[in-house]
C-alpha positions in Angstrom: -4.0 29.1 -17.1 -4.5 26.6 -20.0 -7.5 26.8 -22.4 -11.2 26.9 -21.1 -14.2 27.1 -22.5 -17.5 28.9 -21.4 -21.0 26.7 -21.8 -23.6 29.3 -22.2 -26.8 27.4 -20.9 -29.0 28.9 -24.2 -30.5 28.0 -27.1 -32.1 25.5 -28.7 -35.8 24.0 -27.9 -36.2 27.0 -25.2 -33.1 26.5 -23.3 -33.5 28.7 -19.9 -30.3 29.6 -17.4 -29.5 27.2 -15.2 -30.0 27.6 -11.7 -33.2 29.7 -11.8 -35.9 27.8 -13.4 -39.4 28.0 -11.5 -41.3 25.3 -12.7 -44.7 24.2 -12.8 -46.3 21.1 -14.5 -48.3 17.7 -13.2 -48.1 17.0 -9.8 -46.3 13.9 -8.3 -47.3 14.9 -5.2 -50.8 16.6 -3.8 -51.9 18.8 -0.6 -55.3 19.6 0.6 -57.2 22.7 1.6 -58.7 19.5 4.0 -56.5 19.5 7.0 -57.6 16.7 8.0 -56.2 14.9 5.1 -52.2 14.3 4.8 -50.5 15.6 1.8 -49.3 12.4 -0.7 -45.7 12.3 -2.2 -44.1 9.9 -4.4 -40.5 8.9 -4.1 -38.5 6.6 -6.5 -35.0 5.4 -5.3 -33.1 2.2 -5.3 -30.6 2.4 -2.2 -31.1 -0.7 0.2 -33.4 0.6 3.5 -35.1 2.9 1.5 -38.6 1.0 1.8 -38.2 0.8 5.5 -37.5 4.1 5.7 -40.5 5.6 4.2 -42.5 2.9 6.5 -40.9 4.6 9.6 -41.7 8.1 8.6 -45.5 7.4 7.6 -45.9 5.9 11.1 -44.6 8.9 12.7 -46.0 11.6 10.6 -49.9 12.0 9.9 -49.1 15.5 7.6 -47.1 13.8 5.2 -47.6 10.2 3.2 -45.3 8.7 1.5 -45.5 6.1 -1.1 -42.4 4.6 -2.3 -41.6 2.9 -5.7 -38.0 1.4 -6.7 -36.7 1.9 -9.8 -33.2 0.3 -11.5 -30.2 2.3 -10.2 -29.4 5.7 -12.0 -27.2 4.3 -14.8 -29.4 0.9 -15.4 -32.4 2.7 -16.3 -33.5 4.9 -13.5 -32.5 8.1 -14.3 -33.9 7.4 -18.1 -37.3 6.7 -16.4 -37.4 9.7 -14.3 -36.6 11.9 -17.2 -39.4 10.0 -19.3 -41.4 10.6 -16.6 -41.1 14.2 -16.6 -41.5 14.8 -19.8 -45.2 12.5 -19.4 -45.6 15.3 -16.7 -46.4 12.3 -14.4 -42.9 12.0 -12.5 -43.1 11.6 -8.7 -42.0 14.3 -6.2 -38.8 12.9 -5.1 -35.9 10.6 -6.9 -32.3 9.2 -6.1 -29.9 11.0 -8.1 -26.4 11.5 -7.6 -24.8 14.5 -7.4 -22.6 14.1 -10.9 -26.3 13.5 -12.2 -28.0 16.3 -10.9 -26.6 19.6 -12.9 -27.6 17.5 -15.8 -30.9 16.9 -14.5 -31.0 20.6 -13.9 -29.9 21.9 -17.2 -32.9 19.2 -19.1 -35.3 21.4 -16.8 -36.1 18.3 -14.7 -35.8 19.7 -11.1 -38.2 22.3 -9.0 -36.0 25.1 -6.9 -36.8 24.4 -3.4 -34.6 26.9 -1.8 -37.7 28.9 -0.9 -38.1 25.9 1.7 -35.3 24.4 1.9 -32.8 27.2 2.8 -33.5 27.3 6.0 -32.4 23.6 6.6 -28.7 24.4 4.7 -27.0 24.5 8.3 -27.9 20.7 8.7 -25.3 19.9 6.2 -21.7 19.6 5.0 -21.1 22.5 3.1 -19.8 20.9 -0.1 -23.0 18.3 0.1 -25.2 21.4 0.2 -23.1 23.2 -2.6 -23.8 19.4 -4.4 -27.3 19.9 -4.8 -27.2 23.9 -5.6 -26.6 25.6 -8.6 -26.3 29.4 -8.3 -28.8 30.3 -6.2 -31.0 27.3 -6.5 -31.8 24.5 -4.5 -32.8 21.1 -6.1 -32.7 18.6 -3.2 -32.0 17.4 -0.3 -28.2 15.9 0.4 -28.9 12.2 1.6 -25.0 10.8 1.2 -21.5 11.6 1.0 -17.8 10.3 -0.2 -15.0 11.6 1.8 -12.0 10.2 0.8 -9.0 8.7 2.8 -6.0 6.5 2.5 -6.4 2.6 2.9 -3.6 0.7 2.8 -2.3 -2.2 3.4 -1.0 -1.9 6.9 1.1 -5.4 6.9 2.8 -4.6 3.7 3.5 -1.0 4.9 4.7 -2.5 8.5 7.3 -5.5 6.7 9.2 -1.9 5.3 9.0 0.0 8.7 6.7 2.4 6.9 3.9 4.5 8.4 1.1 6.1 6.3 2.3 8.4 4.0 1.1 12.4 4.9 2.0 13.7 1.9 1.9 12.7 -2.1 5.9 13.3 -1.9 5.6 10.6 1.0 3.4 8.7 -1.2 5.6 8.3 -3.6 8.8 7.8 -1.6 6.6 5.1 -0.5 5.5 3.6 -3.8 9.5 3.5 -4.9 10.3 1.5 -1.7 7.3 -0.9 -2.2 8.6 -1.7 -5.6 12.0 -1.6 -5.0 12.1 -4.6 -2.2 9.1 -7.0 -4.6 8.6 -5.8 -8.3 5.4 -7.7 -8.4 3.9 -5.0 -5.7 2.6 -1.6 -6.5 1.4 1.6 -4.6 -1.8 1.5 -6.3 -4.2 0.7 -9.5 -5.5 3.5 -12.1 -8.0 5.1 -11.0 -11.0 6.4 -13.6 -13.7 9.0 -13.6 -15.2 9.8 -10.7 -12.8 7.8 -8.7 -10.1 10.1 -10.4 -12.2 13.6 -10.0 -12.0 12.9 -6.3 -8.1 13.2 -6.6 -8.7 16.9 -8.3 -11.7 17.8 -6.2 -8.6 17.4 -3.3 -6.5 20.1 -4.8 -8.9 22.3 -5.8 -8.8 21.1 -9.7 -12.1 22.1 -10.5 -13.4 20.2 -14.4 -16.9 22.8 -14.0 -17.9 26.1 -12.7 -21.0 28.3 -13.4 -20.7 32.0 -14.4 -24.0 33.6 -14.4 -25.8 31.8 -17.2 -22.4 30.3 -18.9 -20.9 26.8 -17.7 -17.0 27.1 -17.6 -15.2 23.7 -18.5 -11.7 23.3 -17.1 -10.3 19.7 -17.3 -7.3 21.2 -18.4 -6.3 23.8 -16.5 -3.3 24.3 -15.3 -4.4 22.7 -11.7 -5.5 19.8 -12.9 -2.1 19.4 -14.9 -0.5 19.2 -11.3 -2.8 16.3 -10.7 -1.7 14.6 -13.7 1.8 15.0 -13.8 1.9 13.5 -10.3 0.3 10.6 -10.8 1.8 10.3 -14.8 4.8 10.2 -12.7 4.3 7.2 -11.2 2.7 5.5 -14.6 6.4 6.3 -15.8 8.3 4.9 -12.8 6.2 1.9 -13.0 4.7 2.5 -9.8 1.1 1.2 -10.7 -0.7 -1.8 -10.9 -2.0 -2.7 -14.4 -4.9 -4.5 -12.5 -8.5 -2.3 -13.1 -10.4 -1.1 -10.4 -13.0 -3.7 -9.7 -12.0 -6.6 -11.5 -11.2 -9.5 -10.2 -7.2 -8.7 -11.0 -7.6 -5.9 -8.6 -9.3 -7.7 -5.8 -6.5 -10.2 -5.6 -4.1 -7.4 -5.5 -5.9 -6.1 -2.9 -6.0 -9.1 -0.8 -2.9 -10.8 -1.7 -0.7 -7.3 -0.6 0.7 -6.4 -4.6 -1.9 -3.7 -4.6 -0.7 -1.2 -1.4 -3.2 1.3 -1.5 -6.3 2.9 -2.7 -7.2 6.3 -2.7 -10.5 6.2 -2.3 -13.9 7.1 -0.6 -15.2 6.0 2.7 -17.8 3.6 0.8 -14.6 1.7 -0.3 -14.5 -0.1 3.0 -17.1 -2.4 1.8 -15.8 -2.5 -1.5 -12.5 -3.8 -0.4 -14.1 -6.3 2.6 -16.6 -7.8 0.0 -14.3 -8.4 -3.1 -10.7 -8.9 -0.8 -11.5 -11.5 2.1 -7.7 -12.4 2.2 -6.9 -9.3 3.0 -9.1 -9.0 6.1 -6.6 -7.6 9.2 -4.3 -6.5 7.1 -5.5 -3.3 6.1 -6.2 0.4 7.9 -7.5 3.3 6.9 -5.5 6.7 7.3 -5.9 10.6 6.1 -5.9 11.4 3.1 -2.1 12.5 1.7 -1.4 16.3 1.2 0.2 18.4 -1.0 1.9 20.3 1.9 2.2 19.3 5.0 0.4 20.7 7.6 -2.5 21.2 4.7 -6.2 19.9 5.4 -8.0 19.2 2.1 -10.4 16.3 0.8 -11.7 15.2 -1.9 -14.8 13.1 -2.4 -16.5 11.0 -4.6 -19.7 9.9 -4.4 -23.0 10.6 -3.5 -26.5 11.1 -3.9 -29.7 13.1 -3.3 -33.2 13.3 -2.9 -34.0 15.5 -6.1 -37.3 17.3 -6.2 -38.4 16.9 -10.1 -40.2 19.1 -12.0 -44.3 19.5 -11.3 -44.6 18.6 -8.1 -46.6 20.6 -6.5 -46.3 19.9 -2.7 -42.9 20.9 -2.4 -42.8 21.7 1.4 -44.2 18.0 2.1 -41.4 16.7 -0.3 -39.1 18.7 1.7 -40.2 17.6 5.0 -39.2 13.9 3.8 -36.1 14.2 2.2 -35.1 16.0 5.0 -36.3 14.0 7.5 -34.6 10.7 5.5 -31.2 12.6 5.8 -31.4 13.6 9.2 -33.1 11.0 11.2 -30.5 9.0 13.7 -32.5 5.8 13.7 -33.1 5.6 9.8 -30.0 7.0 8.9 -28.4 4.0 11.2 -30.2 1.7 9.5 -29.3 3.1 5.7 -25.4 2.9 7.4 -25.9 -0.7 8.1 -27.9 -1.6 5.1 -26.6 0.1 2.4 -23.2 1.4 3.3 -24.4 5.4 2.8 -22.2 8.3 5.2 -24.3 10.8 5.8 -24.1 14.1 4.4 -25.9 15.7 7.3 -23.4 17.0 10.2 -25.4 15.5 13.4 -24.8 12.0 12.8 -21.2 11.1 12.5 -22.0 9.1 16.2 -24.5 7.1 14.6 -23.8 3.8 16.7 -22.9 2.2 12.9 -20.1 4.4 12.7 -18.4 4.1 16.1 -17.4 0.8 16.3 -14.3 -1.2 15.6 -14.2 -3.3 11.9 -12.3 -6.7 12.7 -10.9 -6.5 8.7 -9.1 -3.1 9.4 -7.4 -4.6 12.7 -10.2 -3.3 14.8 -9.8 0.1 13.7 -12.7 2.6 14.5 -12.2 3.9 10.4 -15.0 5.8 10.3 -13.5 8.4 12.9 -11.2 8.9 10.1 -13.5 10.4 7.6 -15.7 11.9 10.6 -13.0 14.2 10.9 -12.4 14.5 6.8 -16.2 15.1 6.1 -16.1 18.7 7.0 -12.6 19.2 5.1 -14.0 18.3 1.9 -13.6 21.0 -0.8 -16.7 22.8 -1.5 -15.7 24.3 -4.6 -17.0 21.6 -6.8 -19.3 21.8 -9.5 -20.2 18.8 -11.7 -20.8 19.4 -15.5 -24.5 19.0 -17.5 -23.1 16.4 -19.5 -21.4 13.9 -16.9 -21.9 10.5 -18.6 -20.1 11.6 -22.1 -17.6 13.3 -20.0 -17.2 10.3 -17.5 -17.0 8.4 -20.8 -14.7 9.9 -23.3 -12.4 10.7 -19.8 -12.3 6.8 -19.2 -11.4 6.3 -23.0 -8.2 8.5 -22.4 -7.4 7.8 -18.7 -7.4 3.7 -19.8 -5.2 4.9 -22.2 -2.6 6.9 -20.3 -2.6 4.6 -17.2 -1.5 2.2 -19.7 1.4 4.5 -20.9 -0.6 5.0 -24.1 -0.9 8.9 -23.9 -0.7 11.0 -20.9 -3.2 11.5 -18.3 -3.1 15.6 -19.5 -4.3 14.6 -22.6 -6.8 12.7 -21.6 -8.0 15.8 -19.4 -7.9 18.2 -22.6 -9.7 14.9 -25.3 -12.3 14.8 -22.5 -12.7 18.7 -22.1 -12.7 19.3 -25.6 -15.5 16.7 -26.6 -17.6 17.9 -23.8 -17.3 21.5 -25.3 -18.2 19.7 -28.5 -21.6 18.0 -26.9 -22.6 20.5 -25.6 -22.5 22.7 -28.8 -24.6 19.4 -30.6 -27.5 19.8 -27.7 -27.6 23.1 -29.0 -25.7 25.4 -26.5 -23.6 28.2 -27.0 -20.1 27.9 -26.8 -17.5 31.0 -25.8 -14.1 30.2 -25.5 
């Protein structure tokens, strides 16, 4: 096993053990001794459709009233606004928080453990999604959406060469070689960064972080991660990866004209591809994620968010009632699929009308059937780290160079691990090798 580092969550500023905090403070929601008065809960978020969902909830419930406030998306200021509100002791009860960010909120003491009111509903959610809102025995919110991964591929390109969708990573590499040999302007894929790359590691069981009691382990440079890194490094070395960055206009152009033949990505990439590469309409299809060994059924995840319960919520029972409803009510979630492109973390929603229709862009294929089968297979043994903004930025710096042939993906992971450990030390946390 290569180097790993255990990050102890004890140190400056009275830090407490992660995942075991019982927090009190000013209320973002309130109950009443008078049963005639409903509990009130405030909810901050930004996803399209959330405002309508709150209206629907309030119309159907008399015991809890929810007030919705739209904030900027998390990375554009929403998360900082939430943390500032927690510090000022005037935070709302509920807030939209991405799975990758939730551990950093917990590490800063910004979340309430609601396991006492939530645990009975664990069965309603995909195991990997539930793990994403849990640290140790603590539960910090309700899973809303998830990002099971599959293989988006240009069927027209594959058909022209007599190729079918690859079922293993060995087949994927062989197809990459055939596609590029037939036309040197065409490539199997483009570079993957941060959370998109994480999904590739996730499938393999190549964890980046783990929690051991009161300690964090950082394992981005592990042997398991080297396996994934070396595979993609091989494709780079053979010139089989496009230089077009994901989400750049050159990437969309490549998807539309067939010069980028696949995207290994989460369910929500369907909307991204359709929205940015109109010229590819009718040419693309979706297949299960390739496996490391034939017959395996392991799936990675990219994306997803929770309705998190922030520190100071005085009525966690009422907060959970709404959070659970938002994630499981069929009519409401069908609208969220249509308006926000969300894919449910709840186990009972795969048959929603919006998820059972054919998609003309993908040749009429019922693409969500692929993801309905994939979602329960997402490897649940994944934990995000406590400083993911820093970790992702450092990783992207190294990955960007590696995809361009300067350094290696394995080096990028090692560097990101070292810088993550340094950041945690800088924050006053104890680091043990």
